[in-house]
N, C-alpha and C positions, 0 to 999 in steps of 0.2 A: 317485456313487461318487467318493471323493477321488482326485486325481492329484497326485503330488509331483514337482516339476521341479527338476533341477539348476540352481542359480541363480548360483553363483560358486565360486571356489576359496578355501578357508580356509588351506591349507598345502600345501607341495610337498616330497616326499622323493625324491631321485634314487636310482635303483638301478643295478645294473651294466648293465641292458639297457633302461632307460626311467625312468619316474617313477610314483610313487603320489601322487595328489592327493586331499586331503580336501575334500569339496565341500559347500557350503552349500545349503540346500533351501528351496523355497517350496511350500506345499501349497495346491491349489485345490479348493474344495468346489463341485461342480457344482450349478448351480441346478435347482430342481424344475420351473421353467417358463422359457420363453425370454424372459420379461420381466424376469428378475432377472439381475444381474451375478454373476460368480463371486465367491465369498468367498475372499479371499487372505490367507494368514498365513505368517509365517516359522516354520520348524521348528527347534527348538533343537539337535537332533543333526546330525551330519554323516555322510556315507557316502563310502567310498573308491572311486576309479576308478584302476585300474592299467593302464598301457600299457607293453607289453614287446615289444621287437623280437627276433624269432627269427632273422632274417637281414635284410640291408639292405632288401629289398622285401616283407617280411612282418612284421606285428606282431599281437599279441593285445591286445584291448580287453576289460576286465572291470569292469562296474559291479556292486557287491554291495550290495543294498538292505538286507540283514540281516547286517551284518558280525559280529554276535555268534555266528553259526553257521558252521561250516566249509563251504566249497564245493569242489567238484572238477568237472573236466570229464568228458566221456565217456571211458570206458576204451578206446574205439575211436579216439580222437584221439591220435596219437603225435607231439607237437610236437618231440620229440627227433630225429625222423627228418629234420628239415630245419634244425635249429638249428645255426648257424655263428657264427663270430666276427663281431661287428658294430662298426664304427667309428662310434660315436654321439656326437653333440654335443647337449647340452641347454643352452639359453640362455633368459634372461628379459629382456624389455624392453618398456616401454610397455604394461604390463598384459597381456602375452601370453607364453606358453611355447612354445618351438620345440624339437622333437625332430627332428634332421636326420641322415640317413644319405646314402650316395652315391646312393640310389634314391628316397627319399621324405622328405617333411617333414610331420610332424604338428604342427598349429597349434592351440593351446588359448587361448581368451580366459578371463581370470580374473575380470573384473568388468565386465559380466556374463559368464557362461559362454558359450563357443562352441567348436566342434570342426570341423576340416576337415583334409583330406589333400591334399597337393600332390605331383605326380609329379616325376620328374627333369627334365622340360621346363619346369617352372614352372606347369603347368596344374592347377587345382583339380579333382580327380576325385571327391571325396566331400565334401559339406558338410552339416552338421546343419541342419535346418529349424527356425528359431526364430520362431514366430508371436508377435504382440504379446501381452503377458502379461495385460492387463486388459480383453480384449474381452468383449462379451456373447456368450452361447452358446458352444458347443464350438468350439475351433480345428479346422482341417481335419485336422491331425495334431498330436499332442502332441510336444514336444521330448523330449530325453533325460530319462528319469525312470521313475517306477513308479506303478502303479495299486494302490489299496488297497481291500480289502473292509471294509465297516463291520460289525463283528461285534456291536456293541451301540450304544448311543446315542453314545458317543464313543471307542470302542476300534477300532483298525484293525489289519489284517494285510496284508502285501504279497501281491498276487495275480499281478501281471504287471509286467514291465519292458519298456522299449521305447525306440526312437529314431525321430524323423522326419528325413527327408533331402530335399534339393533334387533335383528331376528336371530335367535340361537339356532344352531343346526338341528336341535331336537325339539324345537318349540312348535306347538300347535295352537290354532285359534278357532273360536266358535262364536256363534251368535249373529248379530246384525239384522235380526228379523227373520221373516219367512223367505229365506233364500233357497232357491231350487237347485243351486249348484252344490258341489260336494260339501258335506257337513264340515270337514276340516277346511278352514278358509286360508290356510297357508298356500301361497302361490297365487292367490286371487286378488283382484281389485274390485271393490264394491262401492257403488254410489248409493248412499242412503237418501232416497228421493222417492216419495210415494208415487207409484206409477200403476198403469193398467197393462199388465203383461199380455193379456188375452190368451195365455196358456201357462203351463208350468215348465215349459221346455226352453226357457231363456234365463238371462241373468238379471232381469228386472223383477220388482217385487211390489205387491200390494201393501205389505206390512213391513216397514223398515224401522230399525231400532239402532240408534247410534251407540251401541253397547256391545262389547266383545269380552270373551273370557280367554285367558291365556293358560296353557298347561304349566306355566311357571308360577301359578298360584295367585293370580290377580285378575280382577275385572276392571274395565275402564269404560266409562260412558261420558260422552260429550254432551254437556248441558246446553243444547241449542235446538231451535226449530228449523234452522236453515239447512240447505243441502250440505251434506257432510260426506266426504270421501275417505275410504279406508283402503290401504293397500298393504298386503302382507307378502311383499315380494312379487306382486302380480304386475301385469302390463309390461312396461319396458324396464322395470327395476330388477336389480339382482336379488338373489335369494337371501341376502344378508341384511337387508334394510327394509323397513316398512314406513308408512307415512299416514298421518291423519290430517285432513284439511277441512276446515269449516268455512263456509261462504259467509263470513261474518268478520267484524272488526275485533271480536273477542274470542279467544280460545279458552273455554272453561270446561274442565273435566273433573270428575270424581274418580279417584283411584281407590279401589277396594281390595285389600289383601284378604285372602281366604283363611287358611291356605287352600281349602277344598271348594269345589264348585257349589256345593249345597249352601255353604255359609255365604258365599259371594252373592248367590241369587236371593237368599233371604234378605241380605242387606240392600241389594239393588231394589227389590220390590218394596221394602219398607220405605225407601226414599221416593220411588216413583208411583207406588200404589199397588195394592193387592185387590183381586176381584172379590165381589160378594159371592156367596154360594148361589148358583142358579137354582131356580125352583126344582124340587126333586123330580117332578114329572118330566122335566126337560131332558133327563137322562134316559128316557125311553126313545123309541124309534120315531123319526120324523119322515113323513111321506111328502114328496114334492115332484113337480114336473114343470117344464117350461112349455106350456103352462096348462093348468086346469082351466078350461075355457068357460065353463058354465057351472051354475049351482047343481044342476042335475049330474054333471060329471063328478063333482066332489062327492055327492051322495052315493053314486055308484061305486067309486073307488073305496070309500070308507066302509061301505057295506061288505064289499068283497074282501077287504083285509080281515074283517071279523069272521067271515065265512071260511076263509083260508086259514084261520087261527094264527095269523101273523101278529104278534104283539106290536102295538103301535099306540102312541100317545099324542102325536102332533101332525097337523096339516099345514104346509106352507102354500100360500097362494102367490104365484108370480104375477106379472104385470096385468094379466087379463082381468083381474078384479076391478081395474079402473078402465075408464072409457078411452078408446082410441083418440089421440089428439089431446088428451087431458092428463098425461103422465107428468108429474106425480102430484095430482091435486088431492089425493087421499079421499076421493069420493067414489062410492060403488058405481059400477056399471049396472044399473037396474034392469037393463034388458037381458044381460047374461046372468045376473044374480038378482032376481026380482024380489026376494025377501031375505036379505042377509041376516036380519034379526032371527028369523025362524031357523035359518041354516046354522047359526052359531048355537042356538039353544039345542038343536038336534045333535050337533057334534058333541056338545058338553054332555048330553044325556048318554051318548054312546062311549064316553070316556076319552074324547079327543079335545085337544086345545088347538086354537087357531092363531097363526102368525101371518101377517100381511107384509108384502114387500113394499118398499118405498125407495125413492132416490132423492137426493138433495137438489133436484133440478125441476124446473117448471116449463112445460111446453108453451112456446110463444103462441099467443092467440087464445089460450084457455082463460076461463074466468079467474082461476087462481093466479095465473101469471099477471093478469090485469090488476088484481088487487095488490100483488107484490110490487108491481111497477109503480102504481100510484102512491104507495106508502114507503117506497125506498127500501124494500126488503131484499133487493138483488145486488149481487156483486157488480161493480162498475168497471168500465174501461177508463183509459186516461182522459177521455173527454167528459166523463161524468155520466155517460149513458150506460144502461145495462149491458153487460158483456154477453153477447149472444153468440152461440156456437152451433155448428152443424154436428150431428151425430152425438150430441151431448146426452140425449135421452134415447131410449129404444123406440124411435119414432122417426118418420120422415121430416118432422118439423124441427125448426131451430128451437133452442131453449136457453133459459137463463139460470144462473147459479144462485142458490139461496145464501144469504149473508148471515152466518151465525155469530158474527161479532156485533150484530145489531140487536140489542135487547128486545126491541119491538118485534123484529122478525122472529126471534126465538119464541116469544110469547104467542105469536100468531100460529106458528108451527106446532107448538105444544097444545094449543087449543084444539087443533085438528085431531091430535092424538087423543085428547081427553074425550072427544066425541066418540071415537072408535072404542076406547076403553069402556065407556058407559054402555056401549052396545054389547060388550062382552069379549072383545078381541084380547088375546092373551099375551101377545108379544109382537115385535116388529123386526122385520128382515131389512136391516139398514144397509142396503146394497150401495155400491159405488162410493163416491167421495174422493176419487183420485184426481179429478180434473179441476185445476185452478191455475189459469195462465200466470206466468211470471209478472206480467205488467198489469194484472187486475188490481183494483183498489177496493179495499174493504172499509166498512164504516168506522172501524177503530183507527184508521189511518195507515194500516199496514198494507204491504203489497202482496201479490200472489207468491212471489219468491220467498217472502218472509213467513207466509202462513200456510203454504201448500201442505207441508208435512203435518201441521197441527190441525188442519181442516177436518179430517175424519174424526178426530177426538171431539171437536166442537159440535159436529153433527151428531155423533152418537151420544154425547153428554146431554144434548138437548132432548133427545128422545128418552134416555134413561131417567132424566129429571122429571119428565112428564109422567112416567110410570110411577116413580117414587111418590110424587105429589098425589097420585091417585090411590096410594096405599098398596101398590103392587111391588113385588121384588122385580127389579128391571131384568128383562130377558131380551137380548138382542141377538141377531144373527148377522154379523158384520164381516165385510171383506177387507177394508182398508184399515191401516193403523200406524201408530208411531209410538215413540217412547211414552209409556204410561197408559196407553189406550187399553192395556190388559185389564184395567179396572172394571171394564164393562163387558162381561162375557155375553155371548159366545162369539168366537171368530171362526171363519171357515176359509178353505184354501182357494176359492175362486174358480176360474174357468179352466179346468183341466181337460185334456183331450182323452178320447176313449182308446188309449193304447197302454200297453204294459210299461213302456218307457215313461209315460206321464204318471202312471200309478207310482212308479219308483220315485219320480221327481216330487210328487205330492208328499210322499213320506219324508223325503229329505227336507222339504220346506217345513213340515210340521215339527220335525226334530230340531231344526235350526231355530224355529220360533220358540220352542220349549226352552232352549238355552238363552232366550232373550227376554224372559220374564212373563211370557204368556202361558197361563195355566190351563185354559179350556179352549180346545180347537177341534174342528171337524173338517169334513171334505165331502165332495159329491160321490156317493157310491155309484160306481159304473163310469165315472168321468162325466164331464158336462157336454162337450161338443161331439156330436155324432152318435152312433149306435154301437154299444160294445157287443162283443161276442158273448155267448153264454158263459164261457170259461172265464173271460176277463171280469164279467159281472160278478160271478161267484167269488173269485179271488179278491175283488175289491170289497165285496160285502163282508167277507171274513175279516179284512182289515178294518173296514168302517164300523162294524158292530163291536169291535174290540178297540175303539177309540174313545176319547173323552165324551163326545157326543156323536150321534149317528143319524144321517139323513141320506135317502136316495133322491137323486135329482139329475135332470139332464134335458137336452133339447128334444129327445124322443122319450117315450114312456119308459119308466124305470121300475115299475111295480114288478115284483119277482115272478109273477105268473107269465109275464111277457117273454121270459127266457126259457120256458119249458118246465116240465114236471120235475126234473132232477134239480134244476136251479131253485124252484119253489121249495122243495123239501130241504135242500141244504140251507137256503136262506132262513127258513123257519127254525132249523136246528140252531143256527147261530144267533138268531133273534131271541130265542128262548134262553140260550146260554147267557146272553147279555142281561135279560131280566132276572135270571137266577143270581147273577153277580151284582145286582143293584146295591145290596148292603155294602159290598166291597167298594164299588164305584162311588157311592155317596159318602162313605167314610173318607175316601181319598179326596173327594171334592171339598170337604170341610178342611182337611189338612192343607190343600192347595190354598184355600182362602186365608188360612191362618199363617202359613209360612211363605207363600209365594212359589213353592216348588210345584212344577207342572204335573198334571195327571199322566201325560205321556212323556217318557223320559229316555233320552239316549243312554246307552250303557255307560258312556264316559262320565255321565253325571255322578254316578255312584262308584264307578270303578276306574277313575282316572289314573290310578297308580298301575293299572294293567295296560302295558303298551298296546296290546291287541285290541283294546276297545276304542282307541283314539280316532280311528277312521271308519268305524262300523256305522253304517247309515241304512242298513237293510233290515234292522230289527230294533225292538225297543222294549222298555219296561212299561207296563200299564200299572201305575202305582208303584209300590216298592217291591212287590212280590210275584208278579206275573210277567213272564218274558214271552213276547210275541214275535214271530218271524214270518211276516206275510210272504206268500208266494208271489214273486214279482216277474215271473217269466211264464210263457206258454208251455214250457217243457215240464213245469211242476217240480223241478229240482231246487233244493234250498241248501245253502251252507249256513249252519247255525253255530255261533260261538257262544259257549256257556262260560260266563265269568266265574270268578272265585267262589268257592262254596260247593254245595251239592244241589243239583236240580232234578226235579221229578217231572217226567212226561205227564201232562194233564190227562191224556187219553188212556195210557197204558199203565201208569204208576211206576214205570221203569225209572230207576235212579241212576244219575250220571254225576261223576265228579266234574267239578268246574275246571276252567282253564284248558278246555279242549274244544275242537271244532267237529261238528257232526255233519256228514254229507247225507242228506235225506231226499228220497223220492216221495213226494207227498200226494196221497190220493186227493181227488177233487173235493171230497166231503170233509177233509180235515185241513187244519193249519197248524204248524208247529207252535205249541203252547206249553210252557214249562212253568212250574211253581217252585219258588225258592224254598228249599228244605229249611226247617226251623221257623216257618211262617204259619200263621193262622188266618185262613180266608173266611170271612163271613159271607153267607149266601142265604138264599131262601127259595121256596118253590116258585117256579115261573108263573106269571099271571099275564093276562091280555093287556093290562094297563099297569102303570106304576101305582102302587098303593101307598097312601100316606101312612106315616107312623111305623112303628116296629112291626115285623111280620108276626103272624100267630105263632109260628115256630121258626126261630132263627137257627141256622145250621152253621156251626163253627168247625171247619176242617183244619185240624192241626197235623202238619207233616213234620215229624220229629227229626231233629238233627242233633246227634250226640245226646239223645234223650231229652231234648228240650224244644219248645216252640213258643212263639209269642206273636201277638197281633193286637189290633185295635178295632173297635166297633163304635160307630157314632149312633147313640140312642136319640133318635129324633124327638121322641116324646118328652124326654128330660133335658134335651140339648146338652148332653154330656158325652165326652169321649171315654169309653171304657177300655181299659187295658186288660188283656187276658194272657196268662202264661200257663203252660203245661210242662210239668217235669215228670219223667217216668224212670223208675228203676224197679225195685221189687214192689214198690207201691207207686200209685199215680196221684199227683197233686195238681189240682186245678185252682189257680189263684185269679181272683177277679177284683179289679180296682175300678169300681163304678157300678153301673146298672145294666142288667140284661133282661130281656123278655124270656118267655119259655124257650129253651134252647136244647138242641141236640149237638153234642160235642163228639166229633169223629176224630179219633187219634190214630194215625197210621205210623207204623214203625215200632209197635209194641209187640215184641217177639214172644213174650211169655205172659201168662195170665197173672195180673197183679194180685198181691195179697189183699189190698183194699184200695179204694178210691175216695179221696177226700177233697173237699172244697174249702179254700180259705177265702173269706170275704173281707178284704181290707177295709171296706167302707165301715163296717161295724166291728171289725176285728174279731170275727168268729170263725170257727173251724167245724166242719160237719163231715162225718164219715158216712158215705152213702150206703144205703141198703143194697144188698146184692141184686135185687130186682131192678135197680135204677141203672145198671150198667151190664154190658155183655162183651165178651172177648171172642173174636173169631179170626183165626189166622194171625195176621199182624195188626189187626184193626180192633180198637177198643171204642165202643159206642156208649156214650153217657147221656142220660136224660136228666135235665135239671129244670127246676121251676124258676120263676122270676128272682132276680137278685138286685137289690136287697129284698129279703122276704117280708 
């Protein structure tokens, strides 16, 4: 198959934000045997490459292999969201072009072609890999260019575009979606192609994102919906070169300089979209099973949860809420659920919300399928007939695929959701969405190969828009995703096995997704397929209840009493801990929505300068201030790395210096949980359901570091973020910038009784010295009682 390489620059045109260079080409005809050299010939035509700066540290690169046809980026990439004025200098000297801003320099060689990016410190952070042009056999990676399909003896069409790049000996890579392989992608090859892995123990993924982060201080995302391949020295390549390949005639990517991962993620999510804040009640526990078969069974489970004093706010109904042979028509099975209206009302009275599963497929022979068939709502095959597949739905019947590029199909599907919303349904479990054959034809004229990666986004957006139009904050529970689909929370980790290895793989997938722009993520407590042991169930529950969102679910019962009295007691303990931490979780949910930073965070996100964090995939930060190290083996032993700073054991209050590794044997009733010293954690008394608004008594626990601590609390009633700081020496000062309800402030690390305690209210610029009866000191703990602020 011929490969055409960018060889040099024919002409340069300067634009207001960069340059357009017309490039000379060399075509290589690959040999049929390894004994022949490549056939090399010049190509008469040129192709354009445009480099355009959106801001000083972000530029767009676009190679158009077929400039005769118009190209456009994804409609979900909003470059205008970050575009600012750029002071750009373009110079040419000694066969090179330099594009310089205050943050970056792009360096282009003109004869021969070369391409590299230099950061503000003078370090080359990205450099195109240019193997020798006339070697026998294939090079390890092809340089910038495009691959052509030979359609006849001497006619070609562009099939792929790509670029090779150097890998530094100390470089590490992250992201690319919910990948269940090692967190550090160095040495791996990944195909960004939405798939159904059927487990978490392989290298395919439900949620793919053509975006990666480099430890050299940049992020790069390919603006395409087509299949995209990334290699960081994986496969047959050497460890010195990587490659990006897009199955498209255009290679368009955005290069984002950080220098730190936090700023890169903020920029990336500003361009591709940030999630809304999920409803507060969604941060409670969700109960599910494959499947609650009847209305009576739902009643029984929800009653027992309350009797067992397991805090819970949501019920998921799997496919059994619909009739056999009619999946997914979104119509109740009235034999199994004779009065769903009454069921929903009763659930609401008991403090539960209801979410129903759906799939974007229709069982052949059902009434809904017939309606879709008659109105052209289904994806077609090349003959114009509906594309029917076996095993497309969880049924013995064949099924068709809904076409969400057809506005009429979208409206029809949304009306079905409006009927359920009117009934009182609170959200939708948008399962599946990974199946779209390459040769399928959609109503907008695209093929399955062009639309497969975007299809989950179209599906989920359809449902989210139906909820928005009904006046609801969209709440989904989705499995598949692509670049930008993080806009519609929540996503969960799919069909994991009930093994400790699958538990560890699930965590890796979540951390990889967190570094790909997804802020809200969950997984099935206990694993999906099979029956977990009681020990595995407990260990998974400890992880799950300290995740962004929490749900137990599986092919067999997952209610905690199914695993014995000890499991029930431990599950209750951690469920109550979750509900105590709701002010902290909800505050970070708002931060996630505003910044794009995920709720669950790999250590490398905040501590990338610490080499020890670069491959850690067995622990995580929940928000900024809690460090969780789930027990991932049956032996119960854990190796916990504490990054820079001071860390405090949540259970014992023991303080540890950072940059050390602890070897722990963890009792079944505990999980390693540490609090960052210098933080303030908002919490409240645990309740059986998530309560709207501020708690009657907010608890702010300040753990001093060098006499200071700081934190934030989101006041739901005023929709304001309140900053709180505590400083302590001979006196203690509490500074509040914003509004607080009645609060108890617990300050640890106060070794001597202070002379006085005062509050500075920045909102109205007042200072108050508290009466002695408003605070007490015992050991190293100071307890302060304060009324609402502002007063």
